[in-house]
N, C-alpha and C positions, 0 to 999 in steps of 0.2 A: 254567680258566674256573670261575666261582663259581656256585653255586646259590643261588636266592633263593626263599623260601617265606612265604606269609601265612597266618596262623592267626587265628581268631575264637573268642571265648568269651563266654558270657552266664551269669550266675549270679543267682539269686533267693532271698532268705530273709526270713521274716516276723519282725516284732518279738515279743519275749517278755519278760515281767517277769522280774527276777532273773538276767539274763544281761548280760555285757559287750557293749558294741558296739565290735568290732574291725573296723576297715577298713584295708587296706594294711599290715597288721601293727602298726597304732597303735590304742591303746585310747582311745576318744573318749567324753568325759562325755555321757552321754545318759540319759533317763529309762527307756529299755528298750534291751535288746540285741537280738542277733539269734539266732534259733533254729535250730539245727542239731546234727548228730551231732558235728561238730569245733567249733572256735570260731567257725564259721559266717561267716568273713571272705569275704563275697561278691566283694569287689574281687580278692583274692588267687585265689579259686577261678576267677573269670573268666579272669584271667592265665594260671593253670595250664591250663585248657582251651584257651586260644589257643595256647600253646606246644606242647601235645599234638597240637592240629590241624595246626599248621605242620610238626611232625616226622612226621606220619602215624601217630600213636598213637591209642589209644582215649581215652575221657574220663576225667575226675577220678573219677567214680562207679564206674568199672570198676577203677581203680587203687587207690582208697581207699574201698572200699564202706562204706556206713553200717550194714551188717549185721555188720561187723567190729568187735569191741569194741577192737582195738588202736588204732583211730582215734578212740575216744570222747574229746571235748574236745581233739582233737590241735591243735596250733599250726599253722595253715595255711602259715605261712612256713617250718616244717620240711618240709611236703609240697612247697612250691615248690622248696625246696633239693633234694630228692630228684629231682623232675621235671628241673629245671635240670642236675643232675649227669649225668644220662642224655643230655641234649641236649648238653651240652659234651663228653661222651665220644664223641659222634657228630660232633664238630667244628662244632656250630652256634654262632653268635654272634648276639647281638641286635643288629639295625640300630635298631629302635625299638619302643616299645610306646605304645599310645594307649589310655587308659582312661577310661570315662565312668561316673559313679555318678548314678543316678536316685533321688532321695529329697527329701521335703519336710523331714524331720529325720532326723538331726542335720545341722546346716551343716558341711561338711567343709573348707571353705576354710582356716580357720586351721590345719589339720593336714596339708594337701596337701605342704608342704615336708618334714614328718617322713615321711610315707609314701613319697615320691620317694626320700629318703635310704635308707630302710630297704630298699626294692626294688632300688636300684641297687647297693647293697652285696651283696644276695643275688645278684643277676644279674651282678656284676662288671663294671658299665658306668658311664659318667658320668651325671650326673642329666639331663643334656639329652637322653637317649635315652628318657626316660620322661615322658609327659604324663598327668596326672590332673585330670580336670574333673568338675564336678558341675552338675546341672540338676534341675528339678522338673518335674512333670507338670501344673502349674497347678491343683492340686486334684483332677485327674481320676483315676479308677480307684483299685486298691488302694495305689498309691504315694501319691496325692493323699489318701487317707483315712488315711495315715500308718500303714498295716498292715505295710509292709515296705519292702525296698531291692531295687533291680536294679542289677547292675553289668555292664558290657559292656567288652571288652578285645578289641584287634586288635594282633597283633605281626607284624613283618617280620624273619624270620631269614634268616642267610646262612651258606654254607659253602664 
């Protein structure tokens, strides 16, 4: 008999001058990037937290604290690889991941296929198991004022 678990993750990062805008492991041309201790890939951070939640682990900040210089400017996809290696060692496989990015800018639609390809490679699954969508807040709140980005991820894992 298999075990199925759901995990959910949310991550928020503000925009900052002089930083790259990296989402889903893809560098997106943008006037501003995201501020964070690592590369600030909010999409991957939300995905990591969703996987950690489904496997009953602590959050990304506990595993990769922003007080640890080891993770300064870290590639979030490398962090995802580490988390996924542990999940795989515990016999978890991905049924699907559903990810939503809330942002006024940048527009991510032209980069979604690249993001899905990158993430499916890391997670060892077919592209149809990962959905990435974007929406705006219709100019409301910090997202509407173009101050930052929020990403939300839900995963379904099975073992």
